N, C-alpha and C positions, 0 to 999 in steps of 0.2 A: 465114105470114110467119116464124114461128120456125124452120120447117124450112129455108126458103131462107137465113135468117141463119146457121143452123148449117152449111149446105153452103158458103156463101160463106167462112166462117171456115176450114173444112177446105180449101177450094180455095186459100186463101192460103198453105198449107203444102205440100199435095200435090195440085196441080191435076188430075193424071191420074186420080185416084181418085174424082172427083166428077162426077155427072151431074145437071143441072138439068132433070129430067123435066117440070117445070111449064111449060116454054117453049112447049108446044103449046096452052096456054090462050089465050083471046082477050081476057082482061081485064088489069088492071094487074099482077097476079101473073105472068102470062105474059110481059109486057113486061119486068118486072124480071128474071125468070129468063133471058130471052134476052140481056139486058145483062150479067148475071153470066157467062153462057156465053161471050160474046165476051171479057170480061175474063179469064176462066180460060184461054182459048186464047192470048191475048196474054201472059199471065204464063208459061205453059208455054214459049212460044217464047223469051221473054226469059231464062228460067232455063236453057234449052238453050244459048242463045248465050253466056251467062256461063260455063257449064260447058265449052263448046268453047274459049272464050277462055283459060280457066285451064289448059287442057291444052297450050297452045302454049308453046314456050321463050321 
């Protein structure tokens, strides 16, 4: 749990650098890791959209 928590915190700043390898587990830890992976992907998309938007005149 501590490792996933650390990764989630890192993903909130730099989502591209984090991988939730625990997502292949079939227990609650795996479920949590898959949820964080989806959140990380959504965050990366949102950050890219914001960056693209700021580049427009």
